[in-house]
C-alpha positions as CSV (number, residue, x, y, z in Angstrom):
1,X,-17.5,-11.6,-15.2
2,X,-14.7,-14.0,-14.0
3,X,-13.1,-12.6,-11.3
4,X,-10.3,-15.3,-11.4
5,X,-9.0,-13.6,-14.7
6,X,-5.5,-12.8,-14.8
7,X,-5.1,-9.0,-16.0
8,X,-1.8,-8.2,-17.5
9,X,-0.4,-4.8,-18.9
10,X,2.8,-3.1,-19.3
11,X,4.7,-0.1,-20.8
12,X,4.5,1.1,-24.7
13,X,7.7,-0.8,-25.7
14,X,7.1,-3.9,-23.8
15,X,10.1,-3.5,-21.3
16,X,7.8,-3.3,-18.4
17,X,5.3,-6.2,-17.9
18,X,2.9,-6.6,-14.7
19,X,0.1,-9.1,-14.0
20,X,-2.6,-9.4,-11.1
21,X,-5.6,-11.3,-10.4
22,X,-8.7,-9.3,-11.0
23,X,-10.0,-10.5,-7.9
24,X,-7.4,-8.9,-6.0
25,X,-8.3,-5.3,-6.8
26,X,-8.9,-3.2,-4.0
27,X,-10.7,-0.2,-5.8
28,X,-10.1,2.0,-8.8
29,X,-10.3,6.0,-9.0
30,X,-9.5,8.9,-10.7
31,X,-7.1,11.3,-9.2
32,X,-7.2,14.8,-10.3
33,X,-4.2,16.1,-8.2
34,X,-1.7,18.4,-10.0
35,X,1.1,15.8,-10.0
36,X,-1.1,13.3,-11.8
37,X,-2.2,15.8,-14.2
38,X,1.5,16.4,-15.1
39,X,2.3,12.8,-15.2
40,X,-0.3,12.0,-17.6
41,X,-0.5,15.0,-19.5
42,X,-4.4,14.9,-19.1
43,X,-6.7,16.2,-16.5
44,X,-6.5,13.1,-14.3
45,X,-5.0,9.8,-13.7
46,X,-7.1,6.5,-13.6
47,X,-5.7,4.5,-10.9
48,X,-6.0,0.9,-10.2
49,X,-5.3,0.1,-6.4
50,X,-3.6,-3.3,-5.8
51,X,-2.0,-4.9,-2.7
52,X,1.7,-5.0,-3.1
53,X,2.1,-8.7,-2.7
54,X,-0.9,-9.5,-5.2
55,X,1.1,-7.6,-8.1
56,X,3.8,-9.4,-10.1
57,X,6.0,-6.7,-11.9
58,X,9.4,-6.8,-13.5
59,X,11.1,-4.2,-11.8
60,X,12.9,-2.7,-14.9
61,X,11.2,0.7,-14.1
62,X,12.9,3.9,-13.2
63,X,11.4,5.9,-10.1
64,X,11.1,9.6,-9.7
65,X,10.1,10.7,-6.3
66,X,8.4,13.6,-5.0
67,X,6.7,15.0,-1.9
68,X,2.9,14.9,-2.7
69,X,0.7,17.8,-1.8
70,X,-0.5,16.1,1.3
71,X,3.0,15.4,2.5
72,X,3.2,11.9,1.6
73,X,6.5,10.5,-0.1
74,X,5.2,9.6,-3.7
75,X,7.1,7.4,-5.9
76,X,6.2,7.2,-9.7
77,X,7.6,4.1,-11.8
78,X,8.0,4.6,-15.5
79,X,9.8,3.0,-18.5
80,X,13.6,4.4,-18.9
81,X,13.1,3.4,-22.5
82,X,9.6,4.7,-23.8
83,X,8.8,7.0,-20.8
84,X,5.4,5.4,-20.1
85,X,3.9,5.8,-16.6
86,X,3.1,2.4,-15.1
87,X,3.1,2.5,-11.3
88,X,3.0,4.6,-8.1
89,X,3.2,4.1,-4.4
90,X,3.8,5.9,-1.3
91,X,6.3,5.3,1.5
92,X,3.3,5.8,4.1
93,X,1.6,3.0,2.5
94,X,4.0,0.2,1.7
95,X,1.4,-2.5,1.3
96,X,-0.3,-0.8,-1.5
97,X,0.6,-0.1,-5.4
98,X,-1.3,2.1,-7.9
99,X,-1.2,1.1,-11.3
100,X,-1.9,3.4,-14.1
101,X,-5.2,2.1,-16.0
102,X,-4.2,3.3,-19.1
103,X,-1.2,0.6,-19.0
104,X,-3.5,-2.4,-18.6
105,X,-3.7,-4.4,-21.8
106,X,-7.6,-4.7,-21.4
107,X,-9.2,-2.3,-19.1
108,X,-12.8,-2.7,-20.1
109,X,-13.7,-4.3,-17.0
110,X,-12.8,-1.8,-14.7
111,X,-15.4,0.0,-12.3
112,X,-14.1,3.4,-11.4
113,X,-15.7,3.8,-7.7
114,X,-14.5,7.3,-6.7
115,X,-12.5,10.6,-7.7
116,X,-10.2,12.4,-5.3
117,X,-8.3,15.7,-5.3
118,X,-11.4,17.2,-6.7
119,X,-10.0,20.5,-5.5
120,X,-7.5,20.7,-8.1
121,X,-9.8,19.3,-10.9
122,X,-9.9,21.0,-14.4
123,X,-13.0,23.0,-15.7
124,X,-12.3,21.0,-19.0
125,X,-12.1,17.6,-17.2
126,X,-14.5,17.9,-14.4
127,X,-14.9,15.2,-11.5
128,X,-17.8,12.8,-12.6
129,X,-20.3,13.8,-10.1
130,X,-22.2,10.5,-10.1
131,X,-19.1,8.8,-8.2
132,X,-18.2,9.6,-4.7
133,X,-15.7,12.3,-4.7
134,X,-13.1,13.9,-2.0
135,X,-11.5,17.1,-2.0
136,X,-8.3,15.4,-1.2
137,X,-7.0,11.9,-0.8
138,X,-9.8,9.8,1.1
139,X,-9.2,8.9,4.7
């Protein structure tokens, strides 16, 4: 697998586009918090963690901000035209961005490394027990 590949993605209508080098991915995981369940309409969000400076994204997205269950200030970016969730970030970690894996043009290469917020996972979409799991956010 060529880790120098440039990965691309974006929203359903093509308004939002982003790219990053595969080698710059910090990790990828499943978040089972209630906010991620609501934003995806599913049991979890699969997220790719990338450093802010390693991500190129046109910032035509709209942001909806909330206080997360752990008290962090969470900002979720989505396309104002088609509504696709694309990116999240927290004020307390300005150097890290969370890309929704479903927005990647190709996600076959992803290796999911952990699950978090297992405390709020749904019985119909349980935590994958073969992965490290955290009841809330990992430290």
